[in-house]
N, C-alpha and C positions, 0 to 999 in steps of 0.2 A: 481502587482502581480508581477513582477522581484522580486524584491523586498522579498514579502512573500516567494517566489522559493531560493532566497539562503537563506532566514533565516531557511528554512526547512532543505538542504544540507550541512549550515556549522555550527561549534561547538558554544558553546557560546561566544568564543570573535566573532563570526561576520567575521571571516576571511578564518581561518580552514577550509577546505572540508573535510567531514566525509568520507571516504568511506561505512561505515555501513550504513546511513542515506542516502547517493548516490544510493547507490544498494539496498536496500533497500526497502525505499518510490517510487524508479523507479520499481523496483517488482510489487511491490503492485497497483501502479497507472497500471499498462500494464497488472496487473493481474485482477482488476476490469472494465478495458475496453472488455478484450478476454472473460468476465463471462460475460457483459449483449451483447456483438455479441452475443454468442454462443446462448443466451440465445433469444435472437429475431430470429436469425436465424431459430432455435426448431418449434419456434410457427408461424414463416411465413411459412415454409416448410410441418409441418405437423400436422395445424391447433388443434393443441390438448399444452393444458398448462398442466403441471403436478407440482402443487404446493411444494410435497412433496423432487422432485428433488429440482426442483429451491432452498428451502427453505437450504436444505442441501449443496449445491452447495453454497447458499449467507453464509451459517455456517463456510463453511472452507475459505472462502476471507475473512471475517470476523477475523477469529481466525489468519491467515496469516497475515494483520494488526497490530494486538493487539502485536503479537510474533517480528515485528520489533521495536514498542515500545518497549516493555519489554527489547529485546536488546539495545537499544539506552538507556536507564534508565539504566541499569544495566552497562553501561560502562562512566556513564556521571561522575562521578568521577576520571574518567584519562582522562579526555577531558581537556587543556589549557583553565585558567581563564582567562577573560578577564583585 
């Protein structure tokens, strides 16, 4: 698990930490956790599930994760190679 996290946070050389990856993936992971917590909290306290609102929120989370991936791919040519 530790190796996988390091691979996600470093560039192709496996040594240099990439700020875009660290901030982007950290924001994406915390965003998913907050979204799921808020969805569960809402269902528990209101006893109602709104699939349209859940779908819209989930789509927004997916767009955020895709934006991180696009950002990393766009700057891939500027990273040091191993």
